[in-house]
N, C-alpha and C positions, 0 to 999 in steps of 0.2 A: 870748172869743173875739174880742173887742176890745183885749185888753190885748198882741196881737202887733202893733197897727196902728200906725204912728208917725203919721200924719196921717189922721186920723180922717173929718174932713170931706170930704176928697177922695176917700178910698175911697167914701165913700158916695155922693158925685156921681158917681162913675166907675160905681158900681151901677145907679145911675140912667140913666145913658146907655145902659149894657149892655141893659137892660130895655127903653128907647126904642128900640134900635135890633133888637132880638128882635120887636119889636110890629111894628115900621116895615116890615121885609124880610116879615112876616107879611102885613100888609096891602098892600103892594104884588104879593106873591104871590097872595093871595086878588082882589084887584080887578083884576089883570091876566087872570084868567080868566073874570070877571062883567060888567067895564064894560067899554062901547066908549070911551068917552074915555081913559080910564087906558090900555087897548090902544092908542089912536092916540097918546098922548103917548108910551108905550114904542115902539111903531114907529118914530114919528120919531127919537127918541132913538138909537134902533139904528141906523137907516140913515145920519143926519147928522151927530149928533153924537160918540158914544161910540168909534166905530172909529178917529177922529182921535186919541184920548188915551188907547185902551185897545189899543194897537199889541201886539206880541210882546215886544218889548224891554222896555215899561213893565210888563207884566204880570211878568216875568221879575226886573224890580227890585224890584217889589213883593214877590215869593217872597223874594228875596234879603234885604230889608228885616224880612222877618218873621224868615228865617235868624238874621239879626243879634240880634233879640230873645231869640230862644232863645238864642244864644251868651252875650250879658249874663248871662241869669239863672242859664244853667248855671254861669259864674264866682261870682255873687254865693252861688248853693247850694253849689258847693264850699267858698268862704270862711267860709259860717257853717252848714254843715251844718244848716239849718232849711228848713222848706218846702218840702219834696220832694214832698209830694202836691200842692201848688199848681203845683210846676213840671211836674210830670207831664200834670196837667190843662191847662196852656196849651201842653204839646208835643203832645198829641193834638187838641188844636184848631187849632193851627199847621198839623198834618199833613193833618187833615181839608179845612183851607180850601186847601192845596196841591194836595190830591189834586180838590176840586170845580174850583176854575180851571184845572187842568191837562187833565182827561180832559173837562170839560162847553165847549161853546161856546153860541151866540146859535141856531143850529138846534134843540140840544136842551131848554135852557130859556130861554124867551122873556126873563126877566128876567135874565139873565147876568151882565149889567154891573153890576144892582144890585146881585148877591149877591157880586162881587167887591167893589164897593165897601163892603159889609157886613162881608166878611170882614177888609178892609184896617182898617174903624174899629173892628171888635169886637177883633181881635186887638191893636190898639194900645192899646184901652183897659184890656184882661186886663194888657198889658206896662206900663202908667202904675200900675193897681193893685196889681202885684207890686211894683214901685217904692217904693210906700208903706207896706211892713212894715217891721218892725223886724229888723234883720241882725244886732245886735250884742247 
């Protein structure tokens, strides 16, 4: 399993970061439904902070960056003809992230902006993890 990984420590660290991100977004969702203090914090961020940063243009730029991640991975896959399953998993995750980001908003999901942040960071760590593999 680890013979195909060039930078094992970085790969393991990125795996831990991904697990932390999943636990964090699950916690945000759970506590946004059950704790009033977290709900107030989220509502404050949704009204005053996040709309300044997460404009339509910035969200489209984020999706464009994710598309560039896939293109870079595709080029590496074509050159090496290895890790096709990992590429497909990353492609599916980016497509799911894009679907969620484009089809939902704050009215449908209270923690929408946190989900956008999560999708961006999670796909960034998946991309960096992909780059730690041995292609030659």
